[in-house]
C-alpha positions as CSV (number, residue, x, y, z in Angstrom):
1,M,-8.4,6.1,12.1
2,A,-5.3,5.3,13.8
3,H,-3.0,4.4,10.9
4,A,-2.8,4.7,7.1
5,Y,-3.9,1.7,4.9
6,P,-1.7,1.2,1.7
7,L,-3.2,1.9,-1.5
8,T,-0.5,0.1,-3.1
9,D,-1.1,-3.6,-2.5
10,G,-4.0,-5.7,-1.2
11,P,-7.6,-4.6,-1.0
12,G,-6.6,-0.8,-0.9
13,A,-4.9,-1.4,-4.4
14,V,-8.1,-2.9,-5.8
15,L,-10.2,0.1,-4.4
16,A,-7.8,2.4,-5.7
17,S,-8.1,1.1,-8.9
18,L,-11.6,0.7,-9.1
19,V,-11.9,4.4,-7.9
20,S,-9.5,5.6,-10.7
21,S,-11.3,3.6,-13.3
22,A,-14.9,4.5,-12.4
23,V,-13.5,8.4,-12.4
24,G,-12.0,7.9,-16.0
25,Q,-15.4,6.1,-17.1
26,R,-18.0,8.5,-15.3
27,V,-19.4,9.5,-18.8
28,T,-20.0,6.1,-19.8
29,I,-21.3,4.3,-16.9
30,G,-25.2,4.0,-16.6
31,D,-27.0,4.4,-13.4
32,R,-27.2,0.8,-12.7
33,S,-24.0,0.2,-13.2
34,A,-23.1,3.2,-11.0
35,S,-25.1,1.8,-8.1
36,R,-23.4,-1.6,-8.4
37,L,-19.9,-0.2,-8.5
38,G,-20.5,2.3,-5.4
39,E,-21.6,-0.9,-3.6
40,A,-18.5,-2.7,-4.7
41,G,-16.6,0.3,-3.6
42,L,-18.2,-0.1,-0.3
43,H,-17.1,-3.7,0.2
44,L,-13.8,-2.8,-0.9
45,V,-13.5,0.2,1.9
46,A,-14.8,-2.4,4.3
47,G,-12.3,-5.1,3.1
48,T,-9.5,-2.6,3.7
49,L,-10.3,-1.3,6.8
50,S,-11.7,-5.2,8.4
51,D,-8.3,-5.4,10.0
52,A,-8.8,-2.7,12.5
53,A,-12.5,-3.8,13.2
54,Q,-11.7,-7.2,14.4
55,P,-11.8,-6.6,18.3
56,N,-8.9,-8.3,20.0
57,D,-10.9,-9.0,23.5
58,S,-13.8,-10.1,24.2
59,A,-14.8,-6.5,26.0
60,A,-14.3,-5.2,22.6
61,A,-16.2,-7.6,20.8
62,D,-19.0,-7.1,23.3
63,A,-18.9,-3.4,22.7
64,L,-18.9,-3.7,18.9
65,R,-21.9,-6.0,18.9
66,L,-23.8,-3.7,21.1
67,Q,-22.8,-1.0,18.4
68,V,-24.2,-3.2,15.7
69,L,-27.2,-4.0,17.3
70,N,-28.1,-0.2,18.0
71,Y,-27.6,0.4,14.5
72,I,-29.8,-2.3,13.5
73,R,-32.5,-1.0,15.5
74,A,-32.1,2.5,14.4
75,H,-32.5,1.3,10.8
76,L,-35.3,-1.4,10.8
77,A,-37.5,0.5,9.2
78,D,-35.3,0.7,6.2
79,P,-36.8,-2.4,4.1
80,A,-33.4,-2.3,2.2
81,L,-31.5,-3.3,5.1
82,T,-29.1,-6.0,4.6
83,H,-26.2,-7.8,6.6
84,A,-23.8,-6.4,4.0
85,Q,-25.0,-2.7,4.8
86,V,-24.6,-3.4,8.5
87,A,-21.2,-4.5,7.9
88,A,-20.2,-1.5,5.7
89,A,-21.5,0.7,8.4
90,H,-18.9,-0.3,10.7
91,C,-16.1,-0.6,8.3
92,M,-16.0,-4.5,8.4
93,A,-16.2,-7.1,5.7
94,A,-19.6,-9.0,5.9
95,R,-17.9,-12.3,6.7
96,T,-16.1,-10.3,9.9
97,L,-19.4,-9.2,11.2
98,H,-20.9,-12.6,10.7
99,R,-17.7,-14.0,12.9
100,L,-18.6,-11.3,15.4
101,F,-22.0,-12.9,15.9
102,E,-21.0,-16.7,15.4
103,H,-21.1,-17.6,19.1
104,E,-24.4,-15.6,19.9
105,P,-27.8,-17.0,20.1
106,H,-28.9,-14.9,16.9
107,T,-27.1,-13.7,13.7
108,V,-27.4,-10.2,12.1
109,T,-29.9,-11.5,9.8
110,D,-32.1,-12.7,12.4
111,Y,-32.2,-9.3,14.3
112,I,-32.9,-7.7,10.9
113,R,-36.0,-10.0,10.2
114,V,-37.5,-9.2,13.8
């Protein structure tokens, strides 16, 4: 990571609050809730890091798209593979991933369905 991300404001503060609360309530949180809270935490991490994941030029965008497609190919056997999981694996918000493919002939979801 090229720089630190603040935990005092923005998505970092929300993430820090979630982690702190979850640790404090770990005894009372059931398995279903823990799973959903973990997923929410992944989305918050992706949101916190999304600014760094946005490519600034077309070469960087092309390289990132190729990286995403390679990840999808490697995980196609996973029946639970989703757009959100692909985004989280690349430290970006689902919307950022959508924007990365918005001018391409196929969406990330199209590639997952193939």
